[in-house]
VEXVEXVEX-739734 format. One record per residue (C-alpha): residue number from 1; residue in one letter; x, z, y. Coordinates in nm, 4 decimals, m for minus. Layout:
<nodes>
n_res_c1_c3_c2
NUM_A_X_Z_Y
...
</nodes>
This chain:
<nodes>
n_res_c1_c3_c2
1_M_10.7335_25.6880_2.7061
2_T_10.7491_25.3604_2.5665
3_N_10.3297_25.2026_2.5194
4_G_10.1917_25.5460_2.5447
5_K_10.4469_25.7225_2.2905
6_S_10.6915_25.9942_2.3779
7_I_11.0383_26.0119_2.2371
8_V_11.1015_26.2691_2.0232
9_L_11.4516_26.2041_1.9578
10_D_11.7248_25.9903_2.0420
11_V_12.0263_25.9283_1.8102
12_S_12.2811_25.8011_1.9928
13_G_12.1567_25.5110_2.0869
14_W_12.1046_25.3769_1.6941
15_L_11.7572_25.5541_1.6439
16_R_11.4529_25.7125_1.8263
17_L_11.1651_25.8965_1.7252
18_F_10.7944_25.8915_1.8532
19_D_10.5540_26.1779_1.8415
20_D_10.3893_25.9527_1.6319
21_G_10.6314_25.9447_1.3644
22_S_10.7304_25.5824_1.4222
23_V_11.0752_25.4928_1.4083
24_D_11.2285_25.2467_1.6340
25_R_11.5750_25.1317_1.4963
26_T_11.6879_24.8537_1.8100
27_W_12.0786_24.8981_1.8880
28_T_12.0193_25.0391_2.2989
29_G_12.4066_25.0977_2.3105
30_P_12.6967_24.7991_2.4483
31_P_12.5170_24.5285_2.3919
32_E_12.9176_24.3271_2.2898
33_V_12.9114_24.5286_1.9683
34_K_12.5013_24.4615_1.8742
35_F_12.6225_24.1858_1.6498
36_V_12.7617_24.4423_1.3755
37_A_12.3949_24.5722_1.3174
38_E_12.2943_24.1798_1.3172
39_S_12.1195_24.0561_1.0078
40_V_12.3290_23.7688_0.8019
41_P_12.0840_23.5517_0.5763
42_P_12.1407_23.5201_0.1607
43_H_12.3165_23.2084_0.0889
44_D_12.2821_23.0481_m0.2812
45_D_12.5732_22.8424_m0.1851
46_F_12.9607_22.9505_m0.1603
47_I_13.0795_23.0023_0.1679
48_D_13.4656_23.1020_0.2620
49_G_13.4905_23.1532_m0.1943
50_V_13.1556_23.3728_m0.1626
51_A_12.7436_23.2765_m0.2501
52_V_12.5259_23.5825_m0.1553
53_R_12.1457_23.6517_m0.3240
54_D_11.8937_23.9404_m0.1954
55_L_11.6447_23.9866_m0.5494
56_V_11.3404_24.2670_m0.5778
57_I_11.4596_24.4489_m0.8939
58_D_11.1430_24.6867_m0.8755
59_R_10.8308_24.5233_m0.8021
60_E_10.6253_24.8031_m0.7876
61_S_10.8365_24.9998_m0.5355
62_G_11.0096_24.7357_m0.3513
63_L_11.3167_24.8239_m0.4315
64_C_11.6145_24.5242_m0.2972
65_V_11.9586_24.4315_m0.3665
66_R_12.1758_24.1644_m0.2501
67_I_12.4239_24.0211_m0.4787
68_Y_12.7944_23.8752_m0.3536
69_L_12.9270_23.6722_m0.6393
70_P_13.2650_23.5588_m0.5763
71_E_13.4007_23.2263_m0.6390
72_V_13.6244_23.2960_m0.9239
73_K_13.7705_23.1228_m1.2371
74_C_13.8076_23.3635_m1.5033
75_S_14.0909_23.2489_m1.7739
76_G_13.9635_23.3164_m2.1343
77_G_13.5746_23.3551_m2.0880
78_E_13.7194_23.7109_m1.8705
79_K_13.3871_23.8529_m1.6837
80_L_13.4200_24.0103_m1.3982
81_P_13.3511_24.4318_m1.2807
82_V_13.0445_24.5106_m1.0632
83_V_13.0600_24.7198_m0.8035
84_V_12.7300_24.8825_m0.6547
85_H_12.7254_24.9326_m0.2715
86_F_12.5529_25.1928_m0.1273
87_H_12.5560_25.1242_0.2609
88_G_12.5889_25.4272_0.5422
89_G_12.3592_25.5280_0.8329
90_G_12.3824_25.9287_0.7854
91_F_12.0477_25.8103_0.5593
92_C_11.8612_25.6905_0.8693
93_I_11.9896_25.3625_0.9963
94_S_12.1684_25.0231_0.9101
95_E_12.0402_24.7549_0.6451
96_A_12.2530_24.6274_0.3252
97_D_12.2334_24.2718_0.5122
98_W_12.3982_24.3736_0.8049
99_F_12.6916_24.1733_0.9220
100_M_12.9236_24.4711_0.9420
101_Y_12.8803_24.4956_0.5545
102_Y_12.8437_24.1165_0.4894
103_H_13.2167_24.0615_0.6660
104_T_13.3469_24.3741_0.4532
105_Y_13.2365_24.2713_0.1018
106_T_13.2789_23.9225_0.1030
107_D_13.5970_24.0013_0.1704
108_L_13.5818_24.2867_m0.1315
109_V_13.4673_24.0535_m0.3824
110_K_13.6960_23.8078_m0.3439
111_S_14.0431_24.0429_m0.3286
112_A_13.9311_24.2715_m0.5874
113_E_13.7348_23.9826_m0.7971
114_A_13.4265_24.2122_m0.8461
115_I_13.0209_24.1311_m0.8217
116_C_12.9168_24.3334_m0.5688
117_V_12.5288_24.4753_m0.5593
118_S_12.4318_24.6167_m0.2565
119_V_12.1312_24.8668_m0.2404
120_Y_11.8607_24.8127_0.0079
121_L_11.8340_25.1970_0.0574
122_R_11.5177_25.3438_0.1874
123_R_11.5591_25.5695_0.4811
124_A_11.4906_25.8893_0.6447
125_P_11.2842_25.9614_0.8031
126_E_10.9789_25.7712_0.7007
127_H_11.1461_25.8599_0.3467
128_R_11.3694_26.1836_0.3111
129_L_11.6456_26.2611_0.0697
130_P_11.6753_26.1930_m0.2702
131_A_11.4591_25.8791_m0.2106
132_A_11.8197_25.7279_m0.1764
133_V_11.9444_25.8891_m0.4261
134_D_11.6239_25.7785_m0.6441
135_D_11.6866_25.4198_m0.5598
136_G_12.1206_25.3754_m0.6177
137_F_11.9988_25.5524_m0.9765
138_S_11.7502_25.2844_m1.0179
139_A_11.9849_25.0021_m0.9521
140_L_12.2173_25.1180_m1.2498
141_R_11.8759_25.1524_m1.4462
142_W_11.8448_24.7659_m1.3226
143_L_12.1608_24.6625_m1.3975
144_Q_12.0928_24.8309_m1.7574
145_S_11.8055_24.6029_m1.8048
146_V_12.0169_24.2868_m1.7265
147_A_12.2461_24.3864_m1.9478
148_L_11.9804_24.4689_m2.2431
149_G_11.8127_24.0754_m2.1189
150_H_11.4910_24.3053_m2.0573
151_E_11.5312_24.1511_m1.6828
152_I_11.6775_23.7773_m1.5927
153_E_11.9829_23.7393_m1.3404
154_P_12.1755_23.4703_m1.3937
155_W_12.4804_23.5456_m1.1439
156_I_12.5049_23.8704_m1.3114
157_T_12.4111_23.8043_m1.6778
158_E_12.6808_23.4732_m1.7002
159_N_12.9115_23.6905_m1.4709
160_A_12.9300_24.0992_m1.5647
161_D_13.1598_24.2940_m1.7331
162_F_12.8703_24.5935_m1.7841
163_N_13.1673_24.7992_m1.9802
164_R_13.3202_24.8208_m1.6286
165_V_13.0350_24.9275_m1.3008
166_F_13.2029_25.1105_m1.0225
167_L_13.0038_25.2625_m0.7315
168_I_13.0968_25.2407_m0.3597
169_G_12.9513_25.3878_m0.0667
170_D_13.0917_25.4278_0.2820
171_S_12.9932_25.7300_0.4919
172_S_12.6577_25.8626_0.3880
173_G_12.6476_25.5780_0.1061
174_G_12.9463_25.8120_m0.0089
175_N_12.7321_26.1377_m0.0650
176_L_12.5744_25.8888_m0.2856
177_V_12.8268_25.8066_m0.5114
178_H_12.8674_26.1376_m0.6128
179_S_12.5026_26.2600_m0.6420
180_V_12.4031_25.8678_m0.8718
181_A_12.7712_25.9412_m1.0301
182_A_12.6410_26.2878_m1.1313
183_L_12.2879_26.1388_m1.2454
184_A_12.4528_25.8576_m1.4507
185_G_12.7022_26.1499_m1.6505
186_E_12.3376_26.2934_m1.7762
187_A_12.1704_25.9409_m1.8949
188_D_12.1485_25.6655_m2.1471
189_L_12.2872_25.3859_m1.9384
190_A_12.4194_25.2000_m2.2252
191_P_12.5418_24.8982_m2.2684
192_V_12.6371_24.9753_m1.9112
193_K_12.9535_25.2330_m1.8704
194_L_13.0254_25.3382_m1.4952
195_A_13.4013_25.2929_m1.4731
196_G_13.4480_25.5022_m1.1533
197_G_13.3472_25.5972_m0.7796
198_I_13.4752_25.5121_m0.4906
199_P_13.3411_25.7207_m0.1749
200_I_13.4713_25.5994_0.1842
201_H_13.4477_25.8750_0.4367
202_P_13.1508_26.0196_0.2406
203_G_12.9659_26.2367_0.4634
204_F_13.0207_26.5864_0.2943
205_V_12.9679_26.8577_0.5604
206_R_12.8415_27.2506_0.5363
207_S_12.6071_27.4237_0.8024
208_E_12.9251_27.5853_0.9176
209_R_13.0994_27.3716_1.1478
210_S_13.4863_27.2870_1.0030
211_K_13.7626_27.2706_1.2138
212_S_13.7938_26.8508_1.2699
213_E_13.4492_26.8341_1.3658
214_I_13.5678_27.1056_1.6661
215_E_13.9020_26.9294_1.7288
216_N_13.8579_26.5463_1.6005
217_P_13.7235_26.2132_1.8097
218_Q_13.4078_26.1209_1.8089
219_S_13.3521_25.7471_1.7515
220_P_13.0375_25.4645_1.8172
221_F_13.0397_25.5507_1.3675
222_L_12.9972_25.8802_1.3961
223_T_12.9256_26.1712_1.6899
224_L_12.8096_26.5265_1.6190
225_D_12.4756_26.4163_1.7708
226_M_12.4532_26.1688_1.4423
227_V_12.5503_26.4096_1.2076
228_D_12.3351_26.7175_1.3294
229_K_11.9835_26.4849_1.4144
230_F_11.9819_26.2162_1.0810
231_L_12.0431_26.4958_0.8879
232_S_11.8230_26.6695_1.0463
233_L_11.5580_26.3633_0.9884
234_A_11.7071_26.3441_0.6113
235_L_11.7437_26.6756_0.4515
236_P_11.4384_26.7644_0.2568
237_E_11.2030_26.9728_0.4424
238_G_11.3233_27.3410_0.4586
239_S_11.7082_27.2573_0.3788
240_T_12.0267_27.3076_0.5601
241_K_12.3725_27.1391_0.5616
242_D_12.4346_27.3048_0.2569
243_H_12.2391_27.0901_0.0384
244_P_12.3633_26.9751_m0.3094
245_I_12.3617_26.5732_m0.1607
246_T_12.5573_26.7124_0.1710
247_C_12.7819_26.9758_0.0031
248_P_12.8259_26.8988_m0.3333
249_M_13.0897_27.1258_m0.3749
250_G_12.9415_27.4441_m0.2396
251_A_12.7507_27.6779_m0.3353
252_N_12.4246_27.5270_m0.3499
253_A_12.5511_27.2550_m0.5633
254_P_12.5685_27.2538_m0.9584
255_P_12.9402_27.3415_m1.0637
256_L_13.1638_27.0545_m1.0359
257_E_13.3266_27.1162_m1.3864
258_T_12.9647_27.0868_m1.5448
259_L_12.9255_26.7213_m1.3999
260_N_13.0279_26.4359_m1.6399
261_L_13.1511_26.1906_m1.3791
262_P_13.4145_25.9128_m1.4140
263_P_13.7537_25.8233_m1.2337
264_F_13.7007_25.8829_m0.8531
265_L_13.9196_25.7057_m0.5628
266_L_13.8043_25.9159_m0.2531
267_C_13.8800_25.7261_0.0617
268_I_13.9424_25.9054_0.3453
269_A_14.0771_25.9173_0.7253
270_E_14.3243_26.1036_0.9207
271_K_14.1231_26.1012_1.2227
272_D_13.7837_26.1375_1.0430
273_L_13.5171_26.4102_1.2221
274_I_13.4667_26.5653_0.8559
275_I_13.7908_26.5052_0.7549
276_D_13.8186_26.9055_0.6825
277_T_13.4948_26.9155_0.4278
278_E_13.6316_26.5814_0.2773
279_M_13.9261_26.7619_0.1649
280_E_13.7036_27.0512_0.0672
281_Y_13.5308_26.8538_m0.1457
282_Y_13.8540_26.6892_m0.3178
283_K_14.0114_27.0571_m0.3756
284_A_13.7212_27.1690_m0.5165
285_M_13.7553_26.8250_m0.7516
286_K_14.0821_26.8998_m0.8504
287_A_14.0131_27.2708_m0.9484
288_A_13.7414_27.1515_m1.1656
289_N_14.0031_26.9552_m1.3642
290_K_13.8346_26.5945_m1.2377
291_E_14.0087_26.2694_m1.2240
292_V_14.0270_26.1943_m0.8763
293_E_14.2788_26.0485_m0.5965
294_I_14.3131_26.0286_m0.2312
295_L_14.3871_25.6994_m0.0117
296_M_14.4488_25.8127_0.3109
297_S_14.4068_25.5817_0.6267
298_K_14.6742_25.7196_0.8753
299_G_14.5455_25.7292_1.2416
300_M_14.2110_25.6363_1.1632
301_G_13.8743_25.7452_1.2687
302_H_13.5535_25.7575_1.0210
303_S_13.3984_25.3936_0.9158
304_F_13.6966_25.1973_1.1212
305_Y_13.6901_24.9586_0.8930
306_L_13.3232_24.8540_0.9884
307_N_13.4023_24.7578_1.3327
308_K_13.4935_24.3756_1.3915
309_I_13.5811_24.3723_1.6917
310_A_13.8232_24.6760_1.6597
311_L_14.0060_24.4448_1.3217
312_K_14.0484_24.1446_1.5279
313_M_14.2005_24.3260_1.8571
314_D_14.4162_24.6203_1.7433
315_P_14.6701_24.5345_1.4462
316_E_14.7297_24.8639_1.3626
317_T_14.3572_24.9262_1.2492
318_A_14.3201_24.5684_1.0900
319_A_14.6876_24.6485_0.8559
320_A_14.4540_25.0074_0.7947
321_S_14.1711_24.8183_0.6742
322_D_14.4083_24.6245_0.4614
323_H_14.5591_24.8326_0.3061
324_L_14.2544_25.0238_0.2441
325_F_14.0656_24.7579_0.0582
326_A_14.3883_24.6457_m0.1258
327_G_14.3582_24.9653_m0.2735
328_I_14.0841_25.0047_m0.3473
329_A_14.1027_24.6785_m0.5512
330_R_14.3893_24.8398_m0.6833
331_F_14.1681_25.1326_m0.8273
332_I_13.9082_24.8705_m0.9882
333_K_14.1341_24.6366_m1.1547
334_Q_14.3418_24.9583_m1.3170
335_H_14.0449_25.0729_m1.4466
</nodes>
């Protein structure tokens, strides 16, 4: 009981749902890791080579984005690619301004010499899917408005190459990369061109447990409890894990060969709980003649690169993270 309310669902220390429908996302796990989920304020000044701005892009819905601008001097008037980021959290937790994302995407925009637009996605259970998909696609529509001069955002207008827009997302955000790219393939976004998609450890699952879910180790960033409970809160009422957003390679999803998708870099981790279903997605994409390559992190688990403590204390984790983001930067520069 909390203030007369009863907890009806607790998810691995990350989220509590009460009987009145309210949600508490206060971290209740080990206090030494609480900092990864703390908000980092924006700063218009360049700090360590990156400036950060929060912006409302839809006044009616209140949809916001966080923009990361690297301090890069381009020669010959060359402009920077744009990476649209969808955060993870099982569609239920995390925010674009969390420290673990700030740390990750300030580094990425410097190494890839790109602008990042990270979307403050609506979260379940208050906003079930496809709300987060709609938010991701709205961010692309906003970029189109800026490119056409209908919206003014100097950081984007002055620096962005609208012919090189990429989608990137971690965990459940990786699912959004696929879903939003599929929507973009049916839309007229000119002059914006989607140049690539980068799902990192995407939350592709199915109703039947995979072998890796049963055998691979769980981690603070992904447990079976989180998979089951978050998706029960996030998927449309009455849906199962075979829903197209969580199982785009399954029978309930549109055939992959019918989708107009850009080149994909699928980032996976050898010890991820859900590597088996991620590989099922990869094989289905290849069978559908889609342009997709794999970037494997040997010996690593789900979202390992977001664990700031491990990055600092374990040289192998730090090296694997460096390898992952060097590969992502290389993919962006090649497309």
